[in-house]
All heavy atoms as an XYZ file, in Angstrom:
975
protein
N      75.752    111.890     73.558
C      76.759    112.795     73.047
C      77.812    113.096     74.172
O      77.445    113.450     75.299
C      76.095    114.164     72.655
C      76.975    115.297     72.366
S      76.198    116.444     71.297
C      77.205    116.362     69.849
N      78.964    113.010     73.832
C      80.104    113.225     74.791
C      80.101    114.665     75.316
O      79.780    115.602     74.646
C      81.422    113.001     74.135
C      81.003    112.264     72.858
C      79.578    112.607     72.582
N      80.395    114.767     76.688
C      80.381    116.133     77.281
C      81.622    116.957     76.747
O      82.620    116.440     76.466
C      80.648    115.937     78.796
O      80.924    117.281     79.276
N      81.295    118.197     76.522
C      82.411    119.169     76.080
C      83.293    119.458     77.198
O      84.343    120.073     77.025
C      81.856    120.380     75.437
C      80.963    121.253     76.383
O      80.785    120.726     77.590
O      80.789    122.372     76.083
N      83.155    118.986     78.346
C      84.014    119.067     79.568
C      85.119    118.070     79.646
O      85.981    118.117     80.336
C      83.219    119.047     80.774
C      82.037    119.917     80.823
C      82.268    121.248     81.366
C      81.025    121.935     81.678
N      80.611    122.844     80.616
N      85.055    117.087     78.710
C      86.023    115.997     78.694
C      87.124    116.261     77.657
O      86.771    116.545     76.551
C      85.307    114.588     78.393
C      84.403    114.187     79.671
C      86.281    113.511     78.188
C      83.653    112.952     79.467
N      88.326    116.069     78.013
C      89.494    116.285     77.167
C      89.836    114.974     76.413
O      89.992    113.953     77.186
C      90.622    116.795     77.936
C      90.227    118.193     78.620
C      91.871    116.913     77.039
C      91.322    118.658     79.532
N      90.102    114.997     75.206
C      90.467    113.855     74.400
C      92.008    113.962     74.304
O      92.420    114.769     73.590
C      89.880    113.802     73.093
C      88.313    113.718     73.122
C      87.736    112.422     73.685
O      88.360    111.461     73.482
N      86.655    112.544     74.318
N      92.737    113.191     75.127
C      94.113    113.340     75.061
C      94.720    112.456     74.012
O      94.221    111.536     73.592
C      94.696    112.693     76.462
C      94.549    113.660     77.666
C      93.702    113.169     78.706
C      95.139    114.874     77.739
C      93.503    113.847     79.823
C      94.948    115.566     78.858
C      94.190    115.104     80.012
N      95.900    112.971     73.636
C      96.906    112.194     72.759
C      98.143    112.227     73.235
O      98.486    112.923     74.263
C      96.766    112.729     71.244
C      97.205    114.203     71.168
O      98.250    114.526     71.687
N      96.529    114.958     70.358
N      99.135    111.449     72.740
C     100.492    111.316     73.259
C     101.156    112.746     73.250
O     102.070    112.970     74.176
C     101.373    110.373     72.417
C     101.013    108.954     72.729
O     100.418    108.688     73.794
O     101.380    108.036     71.996
N     100.888    113.610     72.336
C     101.618    114.812     72.212
C     101.205    115.863     73.408
O     102.129    116.583     73.893
C     101.253    115.547     70.918
C     102.001    114.883     69.792
C     101.467    113.550     69.377
O     100.117    113.464     69.334
O     102.197    112.569     69.175
N      99.933    115.898     73.812
C      99.518    116.919     74.851
C      99.409    116.342     76.209
O      99.325    117.067     77.231
C      98.111    117.518     74.415
C      97.006    116.540     74.478
C      98.232    118.201     73.118
C      95.605    117.175     74.382
N      99.484    114.987     76.447
C      99.239    114.495     77.643
C     100.193    115.003     78.787
O      99.671    115.533     79.808
C      99.342    112.832     77.617
C      98.832    112.225     78.863
C      97.506    111.961     79.078
C      99.608    111.854     79.900
C      96.991    111.395     80.231
C      99.268    111.292     81.112
C      97.887    111.032     81.269
N     101.466    114.833     78.569
C     102.414    115.230     79.567
C     102.457    116.736     79.922
O     102.401    117.107     81.007
C     103.761    114.738     79.212
C     104.088    113.300     79.214
O     103.299    112.644     80.053
O     104.987    112.824     78.525
N     102.255    117.484     78.869
C     102.189    118.930     79.007
C     101.041    119.376     79.826
O     101.048    120.197     80.663
C     102.127    119.631     77.659
C     103.587    119.731     77.001
C     103.499    120.449     75.741
N     102.395    119.922     74.873
C     102.372    119.962     73.599
N     103.175    120.597     72.943
N     101.363    119.363     72.981
N      99.856    118.721     79.663
C      98.645    119.037     80.367
C      98.816    118.642     81.783
O      98.423    119.397     82.698
C      97.423    118.287     79.669
C      96.117    118.634     80.392
C      95.388    119.841     79.965
C      95.731    117.943     81.472
C      94.223    120.089     80.700
C      94.591    118.217     82.144
C      93.811    119.364     81.806
N      99.253    117.487     82.071
C      99.480    117.022     83.479
C     100.468    117.976     84.278
O     100.120    118.195     85.418
C     100.006    115.649     83.528
C      99.099    114.565     83.009
S      97.544    114.565     83.833
C      96.472    113.959     82.659
N     101.382    118.554     83.639
C     102.346    119.286     84.431
C     101.611    120.628     84.782
O     101.794    121.198     85.853
C     103.576    119.577     83.490
C     104.428    118.386     83.411
C     104.446    120.729     84.136
C     105.508    118.492     82.410
N     100.689    121.141     83.894
C     100.076    122.396     84.148
C      98.817    122.346     84.937
O      98.347    123.293     85.383
C      99.797    123.084     82.746
C     101.000    123.538     82.011
C     100.515    124.140     80.728
C     101.789    124.424     79.816
N     101.385    125.056     78.519
N      98.197    121.219     85.031
C      96.904    121.105     85.672
C      96.815    121.401     87.132
O      97.791    120.862     87.964
C      96.331    119.777     85.510
O      95.041    119.545     86.192
N      96.152    122.373     87.593
C      96.027    122.628     88.972
C      94.884    121.837     89.671
O      94.807    121.792     90.861
C      95.582    124.111     89.135
C      96.477    125.124     88.458
C      97.777    125.154     89.226
C      98.716    126.173     88.573
N     100.153    125.829     88.888
N      94.081    121.153     88.869
C      92.959    120.368     89.347
C      93.397    118.853     89.460
O      94.262    118.530     88.576
C      91.760    120.529     88.530
C      91.081    121.822     88.462
C      89.860    121.843     87.544
C      90.565    122.249     89.871
N      92.855    118.059     90.220
C      93.048    116.657     90.160
C      92.533    116.186     88.658
O      91.528    116.898     88.202
C      92.174    115.964     91.160
C      91.702    117.089     92.061
C      91.862    118.381     91.236
N      93.049    115.171     88.173
C      92.636    114.720     86.838
C      92.367    113.199     86.804
O      93.082    112.419     87.454
C      93.893    114.855     85.814
C      93.418    114.419     84.401
C      94.350    116.408     85.749
N      91.140    112.880     86.290
C      90.814    111.455     86.148
C      90.920    111.122     84.696
O      90.299    111.774     83.863
C      89.404    111.225     86.609
C      88.984    109.648     86.554
S      87.285    109.483     87.211
C      86.276    110.240     85.966
N      91.687    110.105     84.359
C      92.025    109.799     82.990
C      91.344    108.340     82.721
O      91.650    107.422     83.462
C      93.398    109.719     82.658
C      93.702    109.238     81.198
C      94.168    111.049     82.864
N      90.502    108.284     81.763
C      89.811    107.081     81.405
C      90.687    106.430     80.217
O      90.699    106.995     79.043
C      88.385    107.271     80.995
C      87.699    106.102     80.395
O      88.002    104.950     80.829
N      86.736    106.263     79.467
N      91.369    105.456     80.421
C      91.962    104.700     79.355
C      90.871    103.710     78.768
O      90.441    102.797     79.532
C      93.198    104.006     79.947
C      94.296    104.797     80.361
C      94.457    105.320     81.571
C      95.338    105.223     79.448
C      95.448    106.103     81.938
C      96.333    106.028     79.755
C      96.341    106.500     81.026
N      90.655    103.732     77.516
C      89.524    102.979     76.892
C      89.957    102.469     75.526
O      91.024    102.935     74.946
C      88.327    103.872     76.821
C      88.427    105.024     75.867
C      89.087    106.158     76.078
C      87.898    105.077     74.541
N      89.071    106.925     74.903
C      88.371    106.245     73.891
C      87.096    104.154     73.816
C      87.901    106.537     72.579
C      86.797    104.422     72.510
C      87.249    105.686     71.945
N      89.120    101.639     74.949
C      89.341    101.177     73.677
C      88.035    101.028     72.918
O      86.969    100.861     73.586
C      89.977     99.706     73.571
N      87.944    101.297     71.714
C      86.688    101.422     70.924
C      85.998    100.052     71.001
O      84.722    100.121     70.926
C      87.065    101.710     69.462
C      85.863    101.932     68.492
C      85.116    103.182     68.878
O      85.638    104.130     69.299
N      83.731    103.129     68.777
N      86.581     98.906     70.912
C      85.940     97.628     70.876
C      85.713     97.080     72.273
O      85.296     95.927     72.327
C      86.800     96.631     70.063
C      88.109     96.445     70.611
O      88.523     97.136     71.590
N      88.785     95.411     70.200
N      85.711     97.919     73.253
C      85.514     97.471     74.708
C      84.173     97.783     75.053
O      83.844     98.922     75.272
C      86.573     98.146     75.564
S      86.309     98.051     77.339
N      83.284     96.712     75.450
C      81.936     96.951     75.763
C      81.772     97.641     77.052
O      81.055     98.646     77.231
N      82.535     97.263     78.137
C      82.493     98.010     79.446
C      82.982     99.478     79.283
O      82.426    100.345     79.944
C      83.479     97.342     80.346
C      83.510     95.847     79.668
C      83.385     95.958     78.252
N      83.900     99.833     78.361
C      84.299    101.184     78.110
C      83.115    101.925     77.565
O      82.907    103.224     77.941
C      85.482    101.212     77.129
S      86.901    100.371     77.621
N      82.421    101.342     76.549
C      81.181    102.010     76.121
C      80.138    102.325     77.134
O      79.434    103.236     77.086
C      80.636    101.350     74.894
C      81.597    101.412     73.667
C      80.897    100.913     72.315
N      80.450     99.520     72.471
C      81.097     98.489     72.247
N      82.438     98.605     71.873
N      80.638     97.254     72.328
N      79.939    101.334     78.067
C      79.093    101.498     79.157
C      79.469    102.640     80.136
O      78.660    103.377     80.722
C      78.888    100.139     79.924
O      78.412     99.150     78.988
C      77.907    100.268     80.998
N      80.648    102.709     80.412
C      81.292    103.687     81.265
C      81.186    105.222     80.786
O      81.051    106.059     81.522
C      82.716    103.356     81.659
C      83.387    104.124     82.741
C      82.725    104.207     84.066
C      84.984    103.751     82.761
N      81.362    105.281     79.448
C      81.428    106.654     78.888
C      80.369    107.582     79.306
O      80.602    108.691     79.651
C      81.588    106.452     77.387
N      78.994    107.180     79.224
C      77.946    108.176     79.670
C      78.048    108.496     81.207
O      77.698    109.610     81.491
C      76.656    107.440     79.265
C      76.972    106.078     78.790
C      78.510    105.925     78.627
N      78.510    107.594     81.926
C      78.692    107.855     83.399
C      79.713    108.939     83.564
O      79.618    109.888     84.279
C      79.087    106.569     84.172
C      77.975    105.552     84.120
C      79.481    106.859     85.549
C      78.374    104.180     84.600
N      80.770    108.862     82.853
C      81.883    109.799     82.948
C      81.307    111.174     82.401
O      81.803    112.239     82.843
C      83.079    109.394     82.266
C      83.768    108.088     82.813
C      85.045    107.695     82.193
C      83.980    108.173     84.412
N      80.560    111.141     81.249
C      80.002    112.401     80.717
C      79.282    113.161     81.873
O      79.388    114.406     82.079
C      79.075    112.160     79.655
C      79.790    111.789     78.348
O      80.939    112.006     78.230
O      79.196    111.186     77.514
N      78.425    112.399     82.615
C      77.634    113.002     83.760
C      78.506    113.559     84.781
O      78.349    114.648     85.315
C      76.599    111.954     84.354
C      75.514    111.621     83.319
C      74.506    110.570     83.947
O      74.694    110.389     85.201
O      73.896    110.036     83.047
N      79.553    112.727     85.177
C      80.483    113.251     86.202
C      81.321    114.407     85.769
O      81.584    115.319     86.538
C      81.392    112.010     86.524
C      80.809    110.851     87.216
C      81.762    109.737     87.469
C      80.174    111.272     88.564
N      81.652    114.480     84.524
C      82.330    115.704     84.021
C      81.469    116.912     84.237
O      82.029    118.048     84.578
C      82.689    115.471     82.514
N      80.223    116.830     84.016
C      79.312    118.014     84.279
C      79.219    118.321     85.710
O      79.218    119.469     86.062
C      77.908    117.681     83.623
C      77.904    117.520     82.087
C      78.264    118.807     81.302
O      78.007    119.899     81.840
O      78.707    118.721     80.167
N      79.071    117.296     86.457
C      78.816    117.457     87.798
C      80.128    118.052     88.633
O      79.978    118.827     89.580
C      78.411    116.108     88.628
C      78.160    116.228     90.017
C      77.704    114.892     90.652
O      77.252    113.997     89.882
O      77.797    114.740     91.814
N      81.325    117.639     88.190
C      82.516    118.024     88.855
C      83.273    119.132     88.090
O      84.448    119.301     88.271
C      83.365    116.905     89.152
C      82.819    115.962     90.211
C      82.089    114.842     90.052
C      83.083    116.265     91.569
C      81.603    114.047     90.887
C      82.526    115.593     92.573
C      81.800    114.419     92.281
O      81.301    113.640     93.337
N      82.543    119.778     87.137
C      83.179    120.882     86.342
C      83.823    121.986     87.251
O      83.170    122.343     88.154
C      82.208    121.488     85.475
C      82.798    122.517     84.410
O      83.950    122.310     84.077
O      82.060    123.458     84.075
N      85.059    122.170     87.077
C      85.765    123.175     87.829
C      86.396    122.573     89.077
O      87.176    123.272     89.758
N      86.158    121.371     89.334
C      86.813    120.714     90.550
C      87.662    119.548     90.175
O      88.474    119.178     90.919
C      85.682    120.132     91.456
C      84.635    121.177     92.061
C      83.497    120.474     92.727
C      85.387    122.137     92.961
N      87.368    119.009     88.959
C      88.071    117.798     88.483
C      88.217    117.795     86.967
O      87.144    118.273     86.406
C      87.422    116.494     88.970
C      87.906    115.219     88.371
C      89.103    114.717     89.294
C      86.761    114.113     88.565
N      89.229    117.508     86.489
C      89.425    117.351     85.002
C      89.274    115.966     84.634
O      89.868    115.136     85.261
C      90.715    117.941     84.466
O      90.880    119.266     84.812
C      90.858    117.805     82.952
N      88.427    115.678     83.609
C      88.323    114.240     83.129
C      88.824    114.169     81.626
O      88.416    115.065     80.852
C      86.823    113.878     83.229
C      86.368    113.807     84.638
C      86.705    112.462     82.704
C      84.939    113.389     84.920
N      89.626    113.189     81.350
C      90.120    113.072     80.096
C      90.165    111.697     79.675
O      90.057    110.761     80.534
N      89.966    111.395     78.342
C      89.995    110.017     77.788
C      91.305    109.885     77.047
O      91.834    110.748     76.374
C      88.875    110.004     76.733
C      87.472    109.750     77.496
C      87.215    110.177     78.672
C      86.440    109.029     76.780
C      85.978    109.947     79.321
C      85.233    108.905     77.442
C      85.025    109.380     78.587
N      91.839    108.665     77.094
C      92.949    108.224     76.344
C      92.522    106.994     75.623
O      92.227    105.951     76.307
C      94.265    107.902     77.201
C      95.314    107.249     76.411
C      94.707    109.162     77.832
N      92.463    106.930     74.252
C      92.215    105.823     73.458
C      93.536    104.907     73.326
O      94.559    105.496     72.750
C      91.724    106.237     72.012
C      91.352    105.068     71.163
O      91.862    103.893     71.290
N      90.438    105.307     70.228
N      93.487    103.828     73.988
C      94.773    103.037     74.056
C      95.311    102.587     72.683
O      96.437    102.347     72.619
C      94.590    101.875     74.966
C      94.264    102.230     76.437
C      93.537    100.752     74.401
N      94.372    102.590     71.764
C      94.845    102.182     70.422
C      95.532    103.350     69.627
O      96.248    103.112     68.769
C      93.671    101.636     69.559
C      93.027    100.403     70.193
C      91.587    100.188     69.656
O      90.977    101.028     69.054
O      91.140     98.982     70.089
N      95.309    104.607     70.044
C      95.871    105.718     69.429
C      96.951    106.482     70.214
O      97.548    107.305     69.761
C      94.803    106.665     69.108
C      93.700    106.204     68.254
C      92.493    107.210     68.074
O      92.511    108.231     68.735
O      91.627    106.840     67.316
N      97.262    105.957     71.464
C      98.258    106.588     72.293
C      99.283    105.603     72.883
O      99.274    105.417     74.124
C      97.521    107.426     73.369
S      96.326    108.604     72.731
N     100.024    104.972     72.161
C     100.906    103.909     72.643
C     101.978    104.439     73.657
O     102.254    103.701     74.655
C     101.676    103.384     71.410
C     101.444    104.451     70.460
C     100.222    105.223     70.708
N     102.460    105.627     73.397
C     103.482    106.241     74.394
C     102.819    106.387     75.781
O     103.445    105.954     76.786
C     103.898    107.565     73.889
C     104.905    108.310     74.771
C     105.321    109.564     74.146
C     105.874    110.527     75.275
N     105.897    111.877     74.918
N     101.617    106.912     75.893
C     101.036    107.160     77.276
C     100.541    105.820     77.843
O     100.773    105.609     78.991
C      99.785    108.122     77.012
O     100.254    109.308     76.398
C      99.122    108.442     78.272
N     100.113    104.957     77.135
C      99.581    103.615     77.525
C     100.837    102.885     78.152
O     100.854    102.303     79.240
C      99.050    102.852     76.345
C      98.837    101.396     76.865
C      97.708    103.423     76.007
N     102.013    102.917     77.498
C     103.137    102.333     77.943
C     103.766    103.021     79.272
O     104.102    102.330     80.174
C     104.333    102.316     76.832
C     105.669    101.723     77.266
C     106.678    101.837     76.136
C     107.983    101.056     76.641
N     108.929    101.164     75.572
N     103.717    104.351     79.304
C     104.118    105.086     80.473
C     103.352    104.738     81.680
O     103.841    104.649     82.793
C     104.105    106.608     80.123
N     102.040    104.464     81.463
C     101.102    104.122     82.528
C     100.921    102.608     82.776
O     100.307    102.240     83.746
C      99.758    104.786     82.371
C      99.650    106.224     82.820
C     100.222    107.241     81.986
C      99.168    106.615     84.078
C     100.178    108.532     82.411
C      99.128    107.913     84.371
C      99.601    108.877     83.573
N     101.601    101.806     82.005
C     101.548    100.441     82.127
C     100.039     99.843     82.091
O      99.770     98.992     83.100
C     102.348     99.973     83.316
C     103.829    100.296     83.229
C     104.507     99.661     84.465
N     105.988     99.999     84.340
C     106.676    100.701     85.286
N     106.043    101.074     86.404
N     107.834    100.865     85.123
N      99.349    100.359     81.173
C      97.944     99.965     81.025
C      97.850     98.603     80.383
O      98.282     98.451     79.251
C      97.104    101.003     80.287
C      97.142    102.382     80.970
C      95.701    100.511     80.164
C      96.601    102.494     82.344
N      97.256     97.694     81.047
C      97.109     96.266     80.540
C      95.609     95.927     80.362
O      95.388     94.803     79.821
C      97.910     95.304     81.338
O      97.459     95.279     82.697
N      94.744     96.620     80.921
C      93.368     96.351     80.976
C      92.500     97.588     80.839
O      92.833     98.678     81.290
C      92.990     95.622     82.283
O      91.655     95.275     82.294
N      91.357     97.518     80.002
C      90.556     98.701     79.884
C      89.092     98.214     80.335
O      88.717     97.086     80.072
C      90.481     99.194     78.448
C      91.849     99.913     78.157
C      90.233     98.213     77.463
N      88.311     99.201     80.844
C      88.640    100.514     81.197
C      89.505    100.672     82.430
O      89.334     99.752     83.290
C      87.381    101.228     81.429
C      86.414    100.043     81.842
C      86.869     98.860     81.076
N      90.383    101.585     82.438
C      91.161    101.810     83.572
C      91.021    103.378     83.894
O      91.334    104.189     82.937
C      92.618    101.488     83.500
O      92.767    100.119     83.397
C      93.507    102.017     84.729
N      90.685    103.818     85.070
C      90.643    105.103     85.473
C      91.849    105.356     86.386
O      92.043    104.747     87.374
C      89.340    105.452     86.295
C      88.085    105.179     85.590
C      86.817    105.431     86.483
C      87.819    106.073     84.330
N      92.664    106.405     85.911
C      93.796    106.821     86.703
C      93.558    108.175     87.304
O      93.052    109.114     86.611
C      95.044    106.903     85.905
N      93.703    108.315     88.618
C      93.467    109.570     89.350
C      94.976    110.108     89.502
O      95.800    109.705     90.232
C      92.869    109.335     90.630
C      91.420    108.906     90.456
C      91.163    107.561     90.204
C      90.441    109.830     90.419
C      89.823    107.092     90.057
C      89.026    109.317     90.195
C      88.793    108.021     89.997
N      95.202    111.389     88.913
C      96.395    112.037     88.841
C      96.402    113.431     89.606
O      95.496    114.236     89.294
C      96.952    112.250     87.465
C      96.960    110.859     86.822
C      98.302    112.957     87.424
C      97.106    110.886     85.239
N      97.203    113.537     90.638
C      97.221    114.852     91.354
C      98.706    115.301     91.262
O      99.595    114.585     91.699
C      96.776    114.592     92.848
C      96.787    115.905     93.578
C      95.374    113.982     92.811
N      98.845    116.573     90.832
C     100.276    117.172     90.751
C     101.119    116.379     90.055
O     102.359    116.107     90.289
C     100.777    117.475     92.172
C      99.924    118.477     93.015
O      99.295    119.445     92.339
O      99.841    118.337     94.203
N     100.576    115.738     88.837
C     101.417    114.865     88.099
C     101.717    113.495     88.487
O     102.430    112.797     87.873
N     101.226    113.158     89.685
C     101.508    111.782     90.267
C     100.166    110.964     90.269
O      99.120    111.443     90.655
C     101.999    111.954     91.755
C     103.285    112.775     91.730
C     102.166    110.578     92.308
C     103.876    113.158     93.067
N     100.405    109.723     89.793
C      99.270    108.825     89.787
C      99.037    108.329     91.209
O      99.871    107.712     91.760
C      99.372    107.516     88.880
O      99.706    108.037     87.567
C      98.268    106.671     88.869
N      97.819    108.750     91.712
C      97.496    108.426     93.120
C      96.726    107.128     93.250
O      96.888    106.472     94.238
C      96.656    109.579     93.842
C      97.317    110.854     93.810
C      98.243    111.088     95.065
O      97.960    110.247     95.934
O      98.998    111.898     95.021
N      95.895    106.796     92.354
C      94.965    105.661     92.451
C      94.552    105.257     91.075
O      94.518    106.109     90.122
C      93.815    105.991     93.365
C      92.934    104.825     93.640
C      91.869    105.220     94.724
O      92.002    106.311     95.364
N      90.921    104.329     94.864
N      94.213    103.951     90.972
C      93.594    103.473     89.708
C      92.354    102.557     90.099
O      92.289    101.962     91.068
C      94.555    102.365     89.017
C      95.699    103.100     88.449
C      96.619    102.043     87.734
N      97.814    102.706     87.289
C      98.482    102.414     86.161
N      97.882    101.494     85.403
N      99.559    102.981     85.955
N      91.344    102.691     89.127
C      90.225    101.760     89.236
C      90.294    101.033     87.899
O      90.297    101.673     86.862
C      88.934    102.622     89.354
C      88.918    103.491     90.647
C      87.759    101.644     89.279
C      87.653    104.329     90.749
N      90.229     99.622     88.020
C      90.239     98.840     86.863
C      88.941     98.201     86.666
O      88.443     97.567     87.608
C      91.407     97.865     86.860
C      92.705     98.609     86.966
C      91.380     96.869     85.631
C      93.931     97.700     87.264
N      88.359     98.330     85.493
C      87.079     97.633     85.134
C      85.885     98.566     85.286
O      86.063     99.733     85.642
N      84.760     98.136     84.958
C      83.513     98.896     84.952
C      83.085     99.075     86.469
O      82.906     97.988     87.072
C      82.432     98.179     84.211
C      81.080     98.879     84.073
C      81.203    100.217     83.499
C      80.118     98.058     83.191
N      82.822    100.278     86.916
C      82.314    100.574     88.171
C      81.091    101.480     88.093
O      80.888    102.086     87.124
C      83.443    101.199     89.079
C      84.672    100.501     89.177
C      84.497     99.177     89.892
C      85.898     98.510     90.035
N      85.789     97.125     90.299
N      80.304    101.487     89.209
C      79.174    102.300     89.192
C      79.582    103.834     89.332
O      80.650    104.101     89.751
C      78.197    101.994     90.280
O      78.731    102.260     91.551
N      78.514    104.610     88.961
C      78.860    106.139     89.276
C      79.223    106.357     90.796
O      80.056    107.160     91.045
C      77.623    106.951     88.764
N      78.422    105.705     91.599
C      78.687    105.949     93.084
C      80.003    105.549     93.508
O      80.700    106.172     94.323
C      77.573    105.233     93.919
C      76.124    105.879     93.715
C      76.218    107.356     94.048
O      76.815    107.764     95.043
O      75.529    108.129     93.342
N      80.554    104.321     93.002
C      81.796    103.838     93.280
C      82.853    104.947     92.776
O      83.801    105.108     93.605
C      82.117    102.578     92.697
C      81.303    101.397     93.405
C      81.504    100.080     92.550
O      81.056     99.981     91.383
O      82.061     99.202     93.237
N      82.748    105.389     91.637
C      83.655    106.401     91.149
C      83.581    107.658     91.834
O      84.592    108.211     92.217
C      83.463    106.635     89.614
C      83.651    105.221     88.840
C      84.291    107.670     89.064
C      83.164    105.325     87.435
N      82.390    108.126     92.266
C      82.160    109.372     92.956
C      83.003    109.243     94.333
O      83.510    110.307     94.833
C      80.723    109.670     93.177
C      80.074    110.328     92.142
C      78.629    110.502     92.574
C      77.877    111.465     91.535
N      76.470    111.751     91.997
N      82.922    108.159     94.953
C      83.621    107.991     96.193
C      85.013    108.274     96.156
O      85.627    109.083     96.962
C      83.328    106.560     96.847
O      81.953    106.263     96.974
C      84.142    106.456     98.114
N      85.673    107.823     95.073
C      87.166    108.130     94.820
C      87.260    109.611     94.419
O      88.154    110.285     94.944
C      87.643    107.212     93.744
C      89.145    107.502     93.511
C      87.581    105.733     94.295
N      86.476    110.113     93.666
C      86.610    111.482     93.164
C      86.454    112.451     94.338
O      87.362    113.395     94.480
C      85.480    111.772     92.104
C      85.715    111.098     90.773
C      85.414    113.376     91.853
C      84.638    111.281     89.734
N      85.557    112.203     95.179
C      85.285    112.970     96.438
C      86.665    113.204     97.271
O      86.910    114.288     97.794
C      84.095    112.521     97.203
C      82.891    112.947     96.609
C      82.496    114.371     96.520
O      83.004    115.120     97.373
O      81.845    114.743     95.494
N      87.360    112.073     97.346
C      88.605    112.149     98.135
C      89.567    113.117     97.510
O      90.136    113.916     98.316
C      89.171    110.710     98.157
C      90.564    110.667     98.805
C      90.987    109.168     99.041
C      91.089    108.470     97.797
N      91.718    107.040     97.993
N      89.667    113.136     96.157
C      90.681    114.077     95.598
C      90.149    115.574     95.537
O      90.925    116.441     95.593
C      91.125    113.452     94.245
C      91.818    112.228     94.372
C      91.248    111.045     94.069
C      93.085    112.106     95.120
C      91.881    109.690     94.363
C      93.713    110.968     95.332
C      93.141    109.726     94.939
O      93.688    108.523     95.168
N      88.905    115.654     95.345
C      88.211    116.931     95.216
C      88.384    117.665     96.555
O      88.727    118.763     96.732
C      86.892    116.917     94.619
C      86.057    118.207     94.786
C      86.772    116.412     93.167
N      88.040    116.881     97.566
C      88.117    117.446     99.015
C      89.535    117.876     99.274
O      89.762    118.916     99.839
C      87.562    116.313     99.892
C      86.661    116.820    100.920
C      86.109    115.795    101.954
N      86.602    114.482    101.978
C      85.974    113.498    101.391
N      84.941    113.605    100.782
N      86.611    112.285    101.480
N      90.342    116.931     99.034
C      91.830    117.323     99.252
C      92.291    118.501     98.479
O      92.953    119.367     99.096
C      92.779    116.029     98.937
C      94.121    116.158     99.449
C      94.845    114.904     99.241
N      95.402    114.790     98.031
C      96.020    113.681     97.484
N      96.217    112.705     98.256
N      96.556    113.735     96.326
N      91.945    118.681     97.270
C      92.193    119.822     96.492
C      91.686    121.073     97.047
O      92.342    122.133     97.130
C      91.801    119.613     95.066
C      92.558    120.655     94.139
O      93.815    120.731     94.072
N      91.760    121.369     93.371
N      90.420    121.032     97.522
C      89.699    122.147     98.061
C      90.487    122.589     99.378
O      90.753    123.836     99.553
C      88.340    121.865     98.445
C      87.344    121.858     97.261
C      85.933    121.550     97.750
C      84.959    121.262     96.706
N      83.664    121.011     97.152
N      90.857    121.621    100.184
C      91.694    121.894    101.460
C      92.949    122.605    101.081
O      93.349    123.578    101.638
C      91.865    120.625    102.260
C      90.410    120.195    102.833
C      92.786    120.917    103.361
C      90.454    118.729    103.426
N      93.676    121.963    100.140
C      94.867    122.569     99.576
C      94.684    123.972     99.133
O      95.528    124.847     99.416
N      93.770    124.264     98.258
C      93.532    125.596     97.761
C      93.188    126.634     98.885
O      93.635    127.677     98.886
C      92.382    125.716     96.745
C      92.770    125.022     95.461
O      93.960    124.844     95.177
N      91.773    124.600     94.647
N      92.398    126.139     99.861
C      92.181    126.974    100.978
C      93.415    127.417    101.766
O      93.556    128.551    102.169
C      91.138    126.373    101.946
O      89.969    126.025    101.120
C      90.673    127.227    103.077
N      94.235    126.344    101.951
C      95.509    126.675    102.750
C      96.360    127.621    102.024
O      96.993    128.593    102.496
C      96.216    125.341    103.034
C      95.510    124.403    103.964
O      94.692    124.898    104.721
O      95.807    123.244    104.075
N      96.505    127.401    100.644
C      97.422    128.280     99.900
C      96.833    129.711     99.846
O      97.546    130.626     99.887
C      97.455    127.674     98.345
N      95.468    129.847     99.714
C      94.868    131.164     99.779
C      95.106    131.851    101.158
O      95.293    133.027    101.064
C      93.382    131.064     99.423
C      93.122    130.612     98.033
C      91.539    130.231     97.873
O      90.812    130.412     98.730
O      91.311    129.852     96.644
N      95.027    131.131    102.206
C      95.312    131.787    103.497
C      96.721    132.156    103.628
O      97.028    133.260    104.297
C      94.973    130.823    104.626
C      93.378    130.526    104.758
C      93.146    129.426    105.660
O      93.967    128.885    106.206
N      91.861    129.242    105.876
N      97.636    131.568    103.055
C      99.118    131.867    103.103
C      99.405    133.008    102.217
O     100.430    133.695    102.517
C      99.998    130.574    102.676
C      99.894    129.501    103.746
O      99.457    129.778    104.823
O     100.199    128.376    103.302
N      98.616    133.321    101.244
C      98.944    134.385    100.292
C      98.733    135.891    100.982
O      98.130    136.053    101.915
C      97.999    134.414     99.040
């Protein structure tokens, strides 16, 4: 069962969400008929639970979101895009292990924690 912590994006809400997000966002571009995408989904469900409050995880079905797919120039699924402050910082293409994905997540979560700490000290 998919985690309730994962956002199902569509073309209408994607841009608005990215502009407002204070957390780093990992977007999974996937397709229904993609075997590696189906294998990756439960890994991302677990990561959504583990990083709740530190990272937002969202899914974009490439067959239902042509505008977003075109904007991100997605040509292969699964593709994970890491977005910070509305800017795509990194991509992971293809099926990866939870540990490989966590290594990348930790970089952005750590950076966000440091940024929040600095901002709180300035306030």
